[in-house]
C-alpha positions as CSV (number, residue, x, y, z in Angstrom):
1,X,-4.0,35.8,22.6
2,X,-5.5,32.2,21.2
3,X,-2.6,29.7,22.5
4,X,-2.0,28.6,18.4
5,X,-1.5,32.6,17.4
6,X,2.4,32.4,17.6
7,X,2.5,28.8,15.7
8,X,0.1,29.8,13.1
9,X,1.8,33.2,12.2
10,X,5.3,31.6,12.1
11,X,3.9,29.3,9.3
12,X,4.7,32.3,7.2
13,X,8.9,32.0,7.8
14,X,8.8,27.8,8.3
15,X,10.4,27.0,4.8
16,X,12.9,29.8,4.1
17,X,15.2,29.6,1.1
18,X,18.7,29.2,1.2
19,X,20.3,33.0,0.4
20,X,23.8,32.8,-1.8
21,X,25.7,34.2,-4.1
22,X,27.2,32.3,-7.6
23,X,29.2,30.7,-8.5
24,X,27.9,27.8,-6.4
25,X,26.9,24.0,-6.8
26,X,23.9,23.3,-5.2
27,X,23.1,19.9,-4.3
28,X,19.2,18.8,-3.7
29,X,18.6,15.2,-2.6
30,X,14.6,13.7,-1.6
31,X,14.1,10.8,0.5
32,X,10.6,9.4,0.3
33,X,9.2,7.7,3.4
34,X,12.4,8.4,5.1
35,X,11.2,9.1,9.1
36,X,13.5,7.5,10.3
37,X,16.4,8.0,7.4
38,X,15.3,11.8,8.1
39,X,16.5,11.5,12.5
40,X,19.4,9.7,11.7
41,X,21.0,11.8,9.3
42,X,19.9,15.1,11.1
43,X,21.9,13.7,14.0
44,X,24.9,12.6,12.1
45,X,25.0,16.3,10.1
46,X,24.6,17.9,13.3
47,X,28.1,16.4,14.2
48,X,29.4,17.9,11.5
49,X,28.5,20.9,11.8
50,X,30.0,23.5,12.8
51,X,26.9,26.2,13.5
52,X,23.3,25.1,13.6
53,X,21.0,28.3,13.4
54,X,17.5,28.2,14.6
55,X,14.8,26.0,13.1
56,X,12.0,24.0,14.2
57,X,10.9,21.0,13.7
58,X,9.9,20.8,10.5
59,X,13.0,22.4,9.0
60,X,16.5,23.4,10.5
61,X,20.1,25.0,8.9
62,X,23.6,24.3,9.1
63,X,26.7,25.6,8.5
64,X,29.4,23.2,7.5
65,X,32.4,25.8,7.1
66,X,32.3,27.7,3.7
67,X,29.0,25.2,3.3
68,X,25.1,25.9,3.8
69,X,23.1,22.8,4.3
70,X,19.2,23.2,4.9
71,X,16.7,20.0,5.7
72,X,13.2,19.9,5.7
73,X,10.6,17.6,6.3
74,X,7.7,16.9,4.6
75,X,4.4,14.7,4.8
76,X,6.0,11.9,2.5
77,X,9.6,12.6,1.8
78,X,12.4,14.3,3.4
79,X,15.2,16.6,1.4
80,X,18.2,17.7,2.0
81,X,20.2,21.0,-0.1
82,X,23.4,21.6,0.4
83,X,25.2,24.6,-1.3
84,X,29.1,24.6,-1.9
85,X,30.9,27.7,-3.5
86,X,32.6,26.6,-6.6
87,X,36.1,26.6,-6.9
88,X,37.6,28.8,-9.8
89,X,38.7,25.9,-11.5
90,X,36.9,23.3,-10.3
91,X,34.7,21.1,-12.8
92,X,31.5,21.9,-13.8
93,X,29.9,18.7,-12.0
94,X,31.8,17.2,-9.3
95,X,30.2,14.7,-7.0
96,X,28.7,14.9,-3.9
97,X,31.7,15.4,-1.8
98,X,32.8,13.4,1.2
99,X,31.8,13.4,4.0
100,X,28.2,13.9,3.3
101,X,28.3,11.4,0.3
102,X,29.3,8.6,2.7
103,X,26.4,9.0,4.9
104,X,23.7,9.5,2.1
105,X,25.1,6.4,0.9
106,X,23.2,4.2,3.3
107,X,20.0,5.7,2.6
108,X,20.3,5.6,-1.2
109,X,17.5,3.2,-1.9
110,X,15.3,5.8,-0.7
111,X,16.2,8.4,-3.0
112,X,13.5,9.5,-5.1
113,X,15.0,12.2,-6.7
114,X,18.6,14.0,-7.0
115,X,19.1,17.2,-9.0
116,X,22.6,19.1,-9.1
117,X,22.4,23.1,-9.9
118,X,25.4,24.9,-11.2
119,X,24.9,28.5,-10.7
120,X,27.2,30.5,-12.8
121,X,27.5,34.2,-13.3
122,X,26.8,35.7,-16.7
123,X,30.2,37.2,-17.1
124,X,31.7,33.6,-16.4
125,X,29.8,30.9,-18.0
126,X,31.0,29.5,-21.1
127,X,28.8,31.1,-23.3
128,X,26.5,27.5,-24.5
129,X,24.8,25.0,-22.7
130,X,26.6,22.2,-24.7
131,X,30.0,23.2,-23.0
132,X,28.4,22.0,-20.3
133,X,28.1,18.5,-21.4
134,X,24.2,19.1,-22.3
135,X,22.8,17.3,-25.4
136,X,19.9,18.9,-26.9
137,X,18.5,21.0,-24.0
138,X,15.8,23.1,-22.9
139,X,16.3,26.5,-21.8
140,X,14.2,29.3,-20.3
141,X,15.0,32.7,-19.1
142,X,13.7,33.5,-15.8
143,X,12.0,36.3,-14.1
144,X,11.5,38.8,-16.8
145,X,15.4,37.9,-17.8
146,X,17.2,37.9,-14.7
147,X,18.1,34.5,-15.1
148,X,18.9,31.8,-17.7
149,X,18.4,28.0,-17.0
150,X,19.1,25.0,-18.9
151,X,19.0,21.3,-18.6
152,X,18.8,18.5,-20.9
153,X,16.7,16.4,-17.8
154,X,18.7,13.5,-18.6
155,X,20.4,11.3,-15.8
156,X,24.1,10.8,-14.9
157,X,26.1,7.9,-13.7
158,X,24.9,8.3,-10.2
159,X,21.1,9.0,-11.2
160,X,21.3,13.2,-10.9
161,X,19.6,15.2,-13.1
162,X,21.8,18.4,-13.9
163,X,20.1,22.2,-14.1
164,X,22.9,25.5,-15.3
165,X,21.9,28.3,-13.9
166,X,23.2,31.5,-15.7
167,X,22.8,34.8,-13.0
168,X,22.3,38.2,-14.8
169,X,20.6,40.5,-12.4
170,X,19.6,38.5,-9.5
171,X,20.6,39.2,-5.8
172,X,21.2,36.7,-3.2
173,X,17.5,36.5,-1.9
174,X,15.9,36.5,-5.5
175,X,18.2,33.8,-6.7
176,X,17.5,31.7,-3.6
177,X,13.9,31.7,-4.4
178,X,14.4,31.1,-7.8
179,X,16.3,28.0,-7.0
180,X,13.7,27.1,-4.4
181,X,11.3,26.9,-7.3
182,X,13.7,25.0,-9.6
183,X,14.2,22.2,-6.6
184,X,10.7,21.9,-6.1
185,X,9.8,21.1,-9.6
186,X,11.6,18.5,-9.9
187,X,10.9,17.4,-6.1
188,X,7.0,16.9,-6.5
189,X,7.4,16.0,-10.1
190,X,8.9,13.2,-8.9
191,X,6.6,12.6,-6.0
192,X,3.8,12.7,-8.3
193,X,5.2,10.6,-10.6
194,X,5.1,7.9,-7.9
195,X,1.4,7.1,-8.5
196,X,2.4,6.3,-12.3
197,X,2.7,2.6,-11.2
198,X,0.2,2.4,-9.3
199,X,-2.5,3.6,-11.3
200,X,-0.9,0.9,-14.6
201,X,-1.5,-1.9,-11.4
202,X,-5.0,-0.5,-11.0
203,X,-6.1,-0.3,-14.6
204,X,-5.5,-4.0,-15.1
205,X,-7.6,-5.1,-12.2
206,X,-10.3,-2.6,-13.4
207,X,-10.1,-4.0,-17.1
208,X,-11.3,-7.5,-14.7
209,X,-13.7,-5.7,-12.8
210,X,-15.6,-3.9,-16.1
211,X,-15.7,-7.8,-17.7
212,X,-17.0,-9.0,-14.1
213,X,-19.7,-5.9,-13.7
214,X,-20.9,-6.3,-17.8
215,X,-21.4,-10.0,-17.0
216,X,-23.3,-9.4,-13.8
217,X,-25.5,-6.8,-15.4
218,X,-26.3,-9.2,-18.3
219,X,-27.2,-11.9,-15.5
220,X,-29.3,-9.5,-14.0
221,X,-31.0,-8.4,-17.1
222,X,-31.8,-11.9,-18.4
223,X,-33.0,-12.6,-14.9
224,X,-31.2,-16.4,-15.4
225,X,-30.0,-16.4,-11.9
226,X,-31.9,-15.7,-8.7
227,X,-31.5,-12.4,-6.6
228,X,-29.5,-14.2,-3.5
229,X,-26.5,-15.5,-6.2
230,X,-26.5,-12.3,-7.7
231,X,-26.5,-10.0,-4.7
232,X,-23.9,-11.8,-2.9
233,X,-21.8,-11.5,-6.5
234,X,-22.2,-7.9,-6.8
235,X,-21.1,-7.7,-2.8
236,X,-18.3,-9.4,-3.7
237,X,-17.1,-7.0,-6.5
238,X,-18.1,-4.1,-4.5
239,X,-16.0,-5.1,-1.5
240,X,-13.0,-5.5,-3.8
241,X,-13.5,-2.2,-5.7
242,X,-14.1,-0.3,-1.9
243,X,-10.7,-1.9,-1.5
244,X,-8.6,-1.0,-3.9
245,X,-9.9,2.7,-3.6
246,X,-9.2,2.7,-0.2
247,X,-5.5,2.0,-1.1
248,X,-5.0,4.1,-3.8
249,X,-7.3,7.2,-2.5
250,X,-4.3,8.9,-0.8
251,X,-1.9,8.1,-3.6
252,X,-4.2,9.8,-6.4
253,X,-4.8,13.1,-4.0
254,X,-0.9,13.4,-2.9
255,X,-0.6,13.1,-7.2
256,X,-3.2,15.6,-8.0
257,X,-1.9,18.0,-5.3
258,X,1.9,17.5,-6.2
259,X,1.1,18.2,-9.9
260,X,-0.7,21.7,-8.5
261,X,2.2,22.4,-7.1
262,X,4.6,21.8,-10.1
263,X,2.7,23.6,-12.2
264,X,2.3,26.7,-9.7
265,X,6.0,26.9,-9.7
266,X,6.4,26.9,-13.4
267,X,4.1,29.8,-13.7
268,X,6.3,31.2,-11.1
269,X,9.2,31.1,-13.1
270,X,7.7,33.7,-15.3
271,X,9.6,31.9,-18.5
272,X,11.0,33.7,-21.8
273,X,12.2,32.4,-24.7
274,X,16.1,31.4,-25.5
275,X,17.0,31.5,-28.9
276,X,15.2,28.5,-30.7
277,X,15.2,26.4,-27.7
278,X,12.2,24.3,-25.9
279,X,11.3,26.0,-22.9
280,X,11.8,24.3,-19.5
281,X,8.4,24.8,-18.1
282,X,6.9,23.6,-21.7
283,X,9.0,20.6,-21.7
284,X,8.4,19.2,-18.5
285,X,4.5,20.0,-18.6
286,X,4.1,18.3,-22.5
287,X,6.4,15.2,-20.8
288,X,4.5,15.2,-17.3
289,X,1.1,16.4,-18.0
290,X,-0.1,12.7,-19.6
291,X,1.1,11.1,-16.5
292,X,-0.7,13.2,-14.3
293,X,-4.2,12.9,-16.3
294,X,-3.8,9.3,-16.9
295,X,-3.6,8.7,-13.2
296,X,-6.5,11.0,-12.5
297,X,-8.4,9.0,-15.2
298,X,-7.5,6.2,-13.6
299,X,-9.0,7.2,-10.2
300,X,-12.1,8.8,-12.0
301,X,-12.6,5.4,-13.6
302,X,-12.1,3.6,-10.5
303,X,-15.0,6.1,-8.5
304,X,-17.5,5.8,-11.7
305,X,-17.2,1.8,-11.5
306,X,-17.6,1.8,-7.8
307,X,-20.9,3.4,-8.9
308,X,-21.8,1.4,-11.5
309,X,-21.8,-1.7,-9.0
310,X,-24.0,0.6,-6.8
311,X,-26.4,1.2,-9.6
312,X,-26.6,-2.3,-10.1
313,X,-27.6,-3.2,-6.8
314,X,-29.9,-1.0,-7.1
315,X,-31.4,-2.4,-9.9
316,X,-31.2,-5.7,-8.4
317,X,-33.2,-4.3,-5.3
318,X,-35.7,-3.1,-7.4
319,X,-36.4,-6.2,-9.1
320,X,-36.1,-8.0,-5.9
321,X,-38.9,-5.3,-4.5
322,X,-40.9,-6.0,-7.5
323,X,-41.0,-9.9,-7.1
324,X,-41.4,-9.5,-3.7
325,X,-44.8,-6.9,-4.8
326,X,-45.6,-9.5,-7.0
327,X,-45.9,-12.4,-4.6
328,X,-47.7,-10.1,-2.0
329,X,-50.0,-9.3,-4.6
330,X,-50.6,-13.0,-5.5
331,X,-50.9,-13.7,-1.7
332,X,-53.5,-10.6,-1.1
333,X,-56.0,-12.5,-4.0
334,X,-55.8,-15.8,-2.8
335,X,-56.8,-14.2,0.7
336,X,-59.5,-12.6,-1.3
337,X,-60.6,-15.6,-2.8
338,X,-60.6,-18.1,0.1
339,X,-62.7,-14.7,2.2
340,X,-65.2,-14.9,-0.7
341,X,-65.2,-18.8,-0.4
342,X,-65.6,-18.8,3.0
343,X,-68.8,-16.0,2.5
344,X,-70.4,-18.2,-0.1
345,X,-70.1,-21.2,2.4
346,X,-71.3,-19.5,5.6
347,X,-74.4,-18.3,3.6
348,X,-74.9,-21.6,2.4
349,X,-74.6,-23.0,6.1
350,X,-76.9,-20.1,7.3
351,X,-79.4,-21.0,4.7
352,X,-79.1,-25.1,5.8
353,X,-79.5,-23.5,9.6
354,X,-82.6,-21.8,8.9
355,X,-84.2,-25.0,6.7
356,X,-83.1,-26.7,10.0
357,X,-84.2,-24.5,12.4
358,X,-88.1,-24.1,10.6
359,X,-88.1,-28.0,10.4
360,X,-87.6,-28.4,14.1
361,X,-89.8,-25.3,14.8
362,X,-92.6,-26.7,12.9
363,X,-92.3,-29.8,14.2
364,X,-92.4,-28.5,17.5
365,X,-95.6,-26.8,16.9
366,X,-96.8,-29.9,15.2
367,X,-96.4,-31.8,18.9
368,X,-97.9,-29.1,20.7
369,X,-101.0,-29.2,18.3
370,X,-101.4,-32.6,19.2
371,X,-100.9,-32.4,22.6
372,X,-103.9,-30.2,22.6
373,X,-105.8,-31.9,20.6
374,X,-105.1,-35.0,23.2
375,X,-106.6,-33.1,25.7
376,X,-109.6,-32.6,23.9
377,X,-109.8,-29.1,22.5
378,X,-111.4,-28.8,19.4
379,X,-108.9,-26.9,17.2
380,X,-108.9,-27.1,13.8
381,X,-105.9,-27.6,11.4
382,X,-106.6,-24.5,9.6
383,X,-107.2,-22.3,13.1
384,X,-104.0,-24.2,14.5
385,X,-101.7,-23.2,11.4
386,X,-103.3,-20.0,11.0
387,X,-102.6,-19.2,15.1
388,X,-98.6,-20.8,15.0
389,X,-97.8,-19.4,11.7
390,X,-97.2,-15.9,12.3
391,X,-95.3,-16.8,15.4
392,X,-93.2,-19.2,13.7
393,X,-92.6,-16.7,10.9
394,X,-91.6,-14.1,14.0
395,X,-89.3,-16.7,15.5
396,X,-87.8,-17.4,12.0
397,X,-87.2,-13.6,12.0
398,X,-85.7,-13.3,14.9
399,X,-83.0,-15.7,14.7
400,X,-82.1,-14.6,11.1
401,X,-81.4,-11.1,12.7
402,X,-79.2,-12.7,15.5
403,X,-77.5,-14.8,12.7
404,X,-76.9,-11.5,10.5
405,X,-75.6,-9.5,13.7
406,X,-72.9,-11.7,15.0
407,X,-71.7,-12.2,11.3
408,X,-71.2,-8.4,11.3
409,X,-69.7,-8.3,14.2
C-alpha cells in the first residue's frame, strides 16, 4: 500500500464541522499570519480544556465544560470557533466571555475577521430581525427553507459582525454545516479583501509605468535616442514591473481562490427570499464582486504592461538588427568596391608588366642579334625579326598564362 494512502484518504475528514443544537452562541475569530500566535493559543486553550478530542496538526476540538472550541490552521490564517449554549434569559449578543476574551486580547492586532452567530429555535425567536438590533437587515431562507439567516453586516463596538440564524428543521449535523458555510463566507471574504489596498497601491504605480512606457515608445518610434540608451531604460522599467509582479502575484492569486470559495459557499446555502428583504448572498456578491474584479483587473493590467514592455524591447531589438544589417550591407558594398578597384589595379599592373617584359625581351633579342652580327654572321634584320618574332610571342604568351593561373589561384 502506498505510504500516503491513509494520510490522503483522511483528508476527507480533516476539517469536520461542530455539531450542536440551538439556542447557542457561536463566536468565530480569524487571525492572519498567526503561526506563532496559533501555537501559543493552542497551548493556553489546552490547559483550560476539560477534554481534548482527537485531532491532527491542522485542526483540533476542545471541550471546555459546556462549551466546544475548534481551532484550525490554514495557509495564511488561523481560526477559532467557540460554541456556547445560550442561557434562557441571557442577552442576545453577549461579548466573548472570560477567560477566552483575555487570551484573545493579546493577539487582537492580528484579528482579520470576528463573527458572532446567534442560533435560535423558530418557536423561541422574537419574530422580527429588528428586535435583535439589526438596522435594515438582509435575510434569506437557507437550505430550502429549513433555516432563516439575518444580518445587517455592520460591526459593533468591538468590531464583530452579527448574524442571526433561526432554525426550523435542521438537525445538529446540518446546523453545524450551515453555520460553517456562513462563517467561511465571512472569513474568506475578508481574506480576499486583504488584496484591495495592495491593488490600489499597484494601480498608482501602474499609472507611472504607463506614462514611462508611452514615453519610451515615442522615443523608439522617433529614433531620437540611441538604441543603447533606450535598451537601458526599457530594462530598468521591465525590472521594476517584474519586481512588482513577484511581490503581488501570491496576493492576487489568493484573492481569486478565496473569492471562488465565497461564491461556492453562497451557492451551497440554497437561498430563498424572505418577504421583500434582500438575500444575504445577493448583498455580499453585489458589494464583494467589485473588489474581486478590481483586484483581478489590476493583476491583468500588470501582466499586460509587462508584456507591452517586452514587446517594446522586441521592437527595439528589431530596430537594432535592421541597423546592424544596414551597416553590414554598407561594409559589404565597400568591400566589393575595394575588390573591384584591386582588380582594376591588378589588370593595369599586368598590362604594364607585359609591356615591360616585352621591352626587356626585345632588348635581349636585339643584343643577341648584335652579338651574332659581331661574330661575322651575315643575318639580315628582316630574317632576324622573322626568326625571333614568333619566339618572343611564344614567351609572352607563356608569361601571360602563368600570370592568369596565379591570379585564379
